[in-house]
C-alpha positions in Angstrom: -6.9 -36.2 23.1 -4.4 -38.8 24.2 -4.1 -40.3 27.6 -0.4 -40.9 28.5 1.1 -42.8 31.4 4.4 -41.7 32.9 5.5 -44.6 35.1 8.4 -42.6 36.9 12.0 -43.6 36.3 12.7 -44.1 40.0 9.6 -46.2 40.7 10.0 -48.4 37.6 13.7 -49.1 38.5 12.9 -49.9 42.2 9.7 -51.9 41.7 10.1 -53.5 38.4 7.4 -56.3 38.4 4.8 -54.2 40.0 5.5 -51.3 37.6 5.1 -53.8 34.7 1.8 -55.0 36.1 0.5 -51.4 36.6 1.6 -50.5 33.0 -0.3 -53.6 31.7 -3.4 -52.7 33.8 -3.5 -49.1 32.5 -2.9 -50.1 28.9 -5.6 -52.8 28.9 -8.2 -50.9 31.0 -8.0 -47.5 29.2 -5.8 -48.0 26.2 -3.3 -45.6 27.8 0.0 -45.1 26.0 3.1 -45.4 28.2 5.9 -42.9 27.6 9.3 -42.3 29.3 10.8 -39.6 31.5 8.6 -36.6 32.4 11.4 -34.1 31.7 11.6 -35.3 28.1 7.9 -35.7 27.6 6.9 -32.3 29.0 8.5 -30.8 25.8 6.3 -32.9 23.5 3.0 -32.9 25.4 -0.1 -31.3 24.0 -2.5 -29.2 26.0 -5.3 -31.6 25.2 -3.5 -34.6 26.5 -4.2 -36.2 29.8 -1.2 -37.3 31.9 -1.5 -40.2 34.3 1.2 -40.2 36.9 2.3 -42.2 39.9 4.9 -39.8 41.1 4.3 -36.4 42.6 7.5 -35.0 41.3 6.4 -35.9 37.7 3.1 -34.1 38.4 4.9 -31.0 39.6 7.1 -31.0 36.5 4.2 -31.4 34.1 2.2 -28.7 36.0 5.0 -26.1 35.4 6.9 -27.2 32.4 4.3 -28.7 30.0 1.1 -27.5 28.3 -0.9 -30.3 30.0 -3.9 -29.1 31.9 -5.3 -32.5 33.1 -3.1 -34.6 35.4 -4.5 -37.9 37.0 -3.0 -40.1 39.6 -3.0 -43.8 39.2 -4.4 -44.2 42.8 -7.6 -42.3 41.8 -8.1 -44.4 38.7 -7.7 -47.7 40.6 -9.8 -46.5 43.4 -12.7 -45.9 41.0 -12.4 -49.3 39.4 -15.1 -51.4 40.9 -13.6 -54.7 39.2 -10.0 -54.2 40.4 -9.0 -57.5 42.2 -7.8 -56.0 45.5 -5.5 -58.2 47.6 -6.6 -59.0 51.1 -4.1 -58.1 53.9 -6.4 -59.4 56.6 -6.7 -56.2 58.7 -2.9 -55.7 59.1 -2.1 -52.4 60.8 0.2 -50.3 58.6 1.2 -46.7 59.0 0.7 -44.3 56.1 3.5 -41.8 55.4 2.2 -38.7 53.5 4.8 -37.1 51.3 5.5 -33.3 51.2 5.4 -33.3 47.5 1.7 -34.1 47.7 0.9 -32.0 50.8 -1.8 -30.1 48.9 -3.3 -33.0 46.9 -6.1 -34.1 49.4 -7.9 -36.0 46.7 -4.9 -38.2 46.1 -4.2 -38.7 49.7 -7.9 -39.7 50.3 -7.7 -42.1 47.3 -4.6 -43.8 48.8 -6.3 -44.3 52.1 -9.4 -45.7 50.3 -7.2 -48.2 48.4 -5.5 -49.4 51.7 -9.0 -49.9 53.3 -10.2 -51.9 50.1 -7.1 -54.1 50.6 -8.3 -54.7 54.2 -5.4 -52.7 55.9 -6.0 -50.9 59.1 -4.7 -47.4 58.4 -2.5 -45.9 61.2 -2.1 -42.1 60.9 0.9 -40.0 61.9 0.4 -36.7 63.7 1.8 -34.9 60.8 -0.2 -36.2 58.0 -2.1 -34.8 55.0 -1.2 -31.1 54.6 0.8 -31.1 57.8 3.5 -33.5 56.5 7.0 -32.1 56.1 8.6 -35.5 55.1 10.2 -36.7 51.8 12.9 -39.1 53.0 16.3 -37.6 52.8 15.4 -35.3 49.8 14.6 -32.4 52.0 17.8 -32.9 54.0 19.9 -32.1 50.9 20.0 -29.1 48.6 17.3 -28.9 46.0 18.4 -30.4 42.8 19.1 -28.4 39.7 16.5 -30.3 37.7 13.9 -29.6 40.2 14.8 -25.9 40.2 14.6 -25.9 36.4 11.4 -27.8 35.8 9.4 -26.8 38.7 10.7 -23.5 40.2 7.5 -22.3 41.7 7.1 -25.4 43.8 10.7 -26.0 44.8 12.4 -22.6 44.7 9.5 -19.9 45.4 7.1 -21.9 47.5 9.3 -24.7 49.0 12.8 -23.0 49.5 12.4 -23.1 53.2 11.7 -26.9 53.2 15.3 -27.8 52.3 17.4 -28.0 55.3 20.7 -29.7 54.4 22.2 -32.0 56.8 25.4 -34.2 56.9 25.1 -37.9 56.2 25.2 -38.7 59.9 22.6 -36.0 60.7 20.4 -37.4 58.1 20.6 -40.8 59.5 19.7 -39.6 63.1 16.8 -37.4 61.7 15.3 -40.5 59.8 15.7 -42.8 62.8 14.0 -40.3 65.0 11.2 -40.0 62.6 10.8 -43.7 62.4 10.9 -44.2 66.2 7.6 -42.3 66.5 5.7 -44.8 64.4 3.5 -47.4 66.0 3.9 -50.1 63.3 6.8 -51.9 61.7 5.3 -51.6 58.2 4.9 -48.1 56.7 3.1 -47.6 53.3 4.7 -45.0 51.1 3.7 -43.6 47.6 7.0 -41.8 47.0 10.4 -43.4 46.2 12.2 -40.8 48.3 9.9 -41.5 51.3 10.4 -45.3 50.7 14.1 -44.9 50.9 14.0 -42.6 53.9 11.7 -45.0 55.9 14.0 -48.0 55.2 17.0 -46.0 56.3 15.2 -44.9 59.4 14.7 -48.6 60.4 11.1 -49.4 59.4 9.9 -51.7 56.7 8.8 -49.4 54.0 6.2 -50.8 51.5 5.4 -48.9 48.3 1.7 -48.8 47.5 2.3 -50.2 44.1 3.7 -53.3 45.7 0.6 -53.8 47.8 -1.7 -53.4 44.8 0.4 -55.6 42.6 2.1 -58.2 44.7 4.6 -60.7 43.4 2.0 -63.7 43.6 -0.7 -61.9 41.8 
């Protein structure tokens, strides 16, 4: 059985240094092999493999378009690591933005909050959190992509069709700004690149969880 890490093309591009540190951590801790795009890898994956992911979209694609049965999120692995050198953010209050792509993954959501607390962050919850979240940045404000339809049709076409409500660019901006106005804190923790982009567009300071765990000066 092989344990394979899929670093997420978008996350790796947006958070280069932190992504490299995460890859090194996983490779050194569990001898995990790092591969490339989930859409390519899903054709090669074996049923006995374990996929380690950072991205919920990657997880959805692997769930529907590969033979893999076991998928782990990096947040859960780090949360279980008693030797991880957690940075200290000195009790700073930060809002957590749950992503619709992970709405049913309570184990992942709980691990993320546990990580924030271990970094001495005061977690501020939104009213629509956990399974109630309907947010994924601007992704749900545009038509579903052909790739999502092809690789994860159950999630995005069958179950999630009603979630996509296309808006004009101006309407998207107004939606994102209104969403952010309801937040108490300036800093908002995201674990999805689409949420990250959407929060920044809406006027708050989005911080990806990977950047908190693997800061520049670490």
